C-alpha positions as CSV (number, residue, x, y, z in Angstrom):
1,M,133.3,85.3,40.0
2,V,133.3,84.7,43.7
3,S,135.0,81.5,45.0
4,A,132.9,78.9,46.9
5,N,135.0,79.6,50.0
6,R,134.1,83.3,50.0
7,Q,130.4,82.9,49.4
8,P,129.4,82.1,53.1
9,E,131.6,85.0,54.3
10,M,129.9,87.4,51.9
11,E,126.5,86.2,53.0
12,T,127.5,86.8,56.6
13,H,128.6,90.3,55.9
14,L,125.4,91.0,54.0
15,R,123.3,89.8,56.9
16,L,125.3,92.0,59.3
17,L,124.8,95.0,57.1
18,K,121.1,94.3,56.9
19,L,120.9,94.0,60.7
20,I,122.7,97.3,61.2
21,L,120.4,99.1,58.7
22,L,117.3,97.6,60.3
23,T,118.5,98.7,63.7
24,A,119.1,102.2,62.5
25,L,115.6,102.3,60.8
26,L,113.8,101.0,63.9
27,S,115.6,103.4,66.3
28,S,114.8,106.4,64.0
29,C,111.1,105.4,63.9
30,N,111.1,105.3,67.7
31,V,112.6,108.8,67.8
32,A,110.1,110.0,65.2
33,D,107.2,108.8,67.3
34,R,108.5,110.5,70.5
35,F,109.0,113.9,68.7
36,E,106.0,113.8,66.4
37,N,103.8,116.1,68.5
38,K,106.8,118.4,69.5
39,L,107.7,119.5,65.9
40,P,107.6,123.3,65.2
41,S,104.9,124.3,62.8
42,S,107.5,125.4,60.3
43,I,108.7,121.8,59.8
44,V,105.2,120.3,59.2
45,A,104.0,121.3,55.7
46,G,100.3,121.7,55.3
47,P,98.1,120.3,52.5
48,E,98.1,123.7,50.7
49,L,101.6,122.8,49.5
50,I,100.5,119.6,47.7
51,Q,99.8,121.1,44.3
52,T,102.8,123.4,44.4
53,T,105.0,120.4,45.2
54,L,103.5,118.4,42.3
55,D,103.9,121.3,39.9
56,H,107.5,121.9,40.9
57,A,108.3,118.2,40.4
58,S,107.0,118.4,36.8
59,V,108.8,121.7,36.0
60,R,112.1,120.5,37.5
61,Y,111.9,117.1,35.8
62,P,109.5,117.0,32.8
63,E,109.3,113.2,32.8
64,N,107.4,113.5,36.1
65,K,104.5,114.9,34.2
66,T,104.3,111.6,32.3
67,L,104.5,109.7,35.6
68,F,101.8,111.9,37.2
69,D,99.5,111.3,34.2
70,A,100.1,107.5,34.4
71,S,99.7,107.3,38.2
72,V,96.5,106.4,40.1
73,A,97.7,108.3,43.2
74,Q,100.7,110.2,44.6
75,V,102.3,110.4,48.0
76,V,103.5,114.0,48.3
77,F,106.1,115.1,50.8
78,P,106.6,118.9,50.6
79,K,109.4,118.7,53.1
80,V,111.6,115.7,54.2
81,F,114.6,116.1,56.5
82,K,117.6,113.8,56.4
83,G,120.8,114.1,58.3
84,G,123.6,112.0,59.5
85,M,127.2,111.5,60.5
86,L,127.9,107.8,59.8
87,L,124.5,107.0,61.3
88,G,121.5,109.2,60.7
89,G,117.8,109.6,60.2
90,T,115.0,110.8,57.9
91,Y,111.6,112.2,58.7
92,G,108.8,113.8,56.8
93,E,105.1,114.2,56.8
94,G,103.1,114.3,53.6
95,Y,99.8,113.3,52.0
96,L,98.3,110.5,50.0
97,V,96.5,112.2,47.1
98,R,94.2,110.8,44.4
99,D,92.6,113.1,41.7
100,G,93.6,116.2,43.8
101,I,91.8,114.9,46.9
102,V,93.7,114.2,50.1
103,L,93.0,110.6,51.2
104,S,95.2,110.5,54.2
105,Q,98.2,112.0,55.9
106,V,101.4,110.0,55.7
107,R,104.5,109.7,57.8
108,L,108.0,108.8,56.4
109,A,110.6,107.8,58.9
110,G,113.9,106.0,58.4
111,G,117.5,105.5,59.3
112,N,120.8,105.4,57.3
113,A,124.2,104.1,57.9
114,G,127.3,104.8,55.8
115,L,130.0,107.3,54.9
116,N,127.9,110.4,55.0
117,A,127.9,113.7,56.8
118,G,125.6,116.7,56.9
119,A,121.9,117.5,56.7
120,Q,119.4,118.5,54.0
121,S,115.7,119.0,53.4
122,Y,114.1,118.1,50.2
123,S,110.7,117.5,48.5
124,Q,109.7,114.0,47.5
125,V,106.8,112.6,45.4
126,V,106.0,108.9,45.1
127,Y,103.9,108.1,42.0
128,I,101.8,105.0,42.6
129,L,101.2,103.4,39.2
130,D,98.4,100.9,39.8
131,E,95.4,100.1,42.0
132,E,97.0,97.0,43.5
133,T,100.0,99.0,44.7
134,L,97.7,101.7,46.1
135,A,95.6,99.1,48.0
136,A,98.8,97.5,49.4
137,F,100.1,100.8,50.5
138,R,96.9,101.8,52.2
139,H,96.7,98.5,54.1
140,G,100.3,98.1,55.1
141,G,102.5,101.1,54.3
142,K,105.8,100.7,52.4
143,I,109.2,99.6,53.4
144,S,112.1,100.6,51.2
145,L,115.7,99.6,51.5
146,H,118.1,101.4,49.1
147,G,121.4,103.1,48.7
148,T,121.9,106.8,48.2
149,L,124.7,108.9,46.9
150,N,124.6,112.5,47.9
151,Y,126.9,115.1,46.4
152,A,127.1,118.7,45.1
153,R,127.1,119.5,41.4
154,R,127.4,123.1,40.1
155,G,126.4,124.4,43.5
156,E,123.3,122.2,43.8
157,S,122.8,119.3,46.1
158,V,122.1,116.0,44.2
159,T,120.7,112.7,45.5
160,N,120.8,109.5,43.5
161,T,119.1,106.4,44.8
162,F,119.7,102.8,43.6
163,G,118.9,99.2,44.5
164,K,115.3,99.7,45.8
165,I,113.9,96.6,47.5
166,S,110.2,96.9,48.3
167,P,107.2,94.6,48.5
168,T,105.2,97.2,46.5
169,Q,107.4,97.7,43.4
170,N,105.0,99.4,40.9
171,L,105.8,102.9,42.0
172,Y,108.4,105.6,41.3
173,T,110.0,108.0,43.7
174,T,111.5,111.4,42.8
175,I,113.5,113.7,45.1
176,F,114.0,117.3,44.2
177,N,114.3,120.8,45.7
178,Q,117.2,119.9,48.0
179,S,118.6,122.5,50.4
180,G,121.4,122.2,52.9
181,Y,124.3,119.9,52.3
182,L,124.7,116.1,52.8
183,A,127.6,114.3,51.1
184,G,128.6,110.7,51.0
185,F,127.2,107.2,50.4
186,S,124.7,105.5,52.7
187,L,122.4,102.5,52.9
188,D,118.9,103.8,53.8
189,G,115.8,102.2,55.2
190,T,112.5,104.1,55.2
191,F,109.0,103.2,56.2
192,M,106.0,105.2,55.0
193,Q,102.7,104.7,56.8
194,L,99.3,106.3,57.0
195,M,98.8,108.4,60.1
196,R,95.6,107.4,61.9
């Protein structure tokens, strides 16, 4: 139990942490906008990788097949890049898909702050589980604040996320197919939006 004297101090620290995370997120979005058209073609994954990415998600984690069947749409990122040394960033381009049809291209950009070091690429699928969440995503994007723990296990890079805070909660995100090495703990902020 936290004493009444320490409560305001903890709230101040939490506000400061949120401000630092928001600053990292906004600065990384600015960098992503400036470099968007200068990315090499090997970084931007085309729509031909959508089905391969969805299949790999289901093979790697069989519960994703259940999520796929229950979802009304998916946001598929064949490649996302994340790196950092205390402060870092995340960037990826993917596709909003419904019934195998690409509805829109999507950009994911974010920042992170914490005790982490390294860089990795990974695949990510966001399963949207109802029509309301899909409509909210299409009209306003999705902001996510969460913690991540990155480590190696049996020679494989592992990413665990926790504490997601999002205005559109009826969705599930899975990360897989990691390469590179990123280790540590960080607080991450990401923003997904449709590319116009």
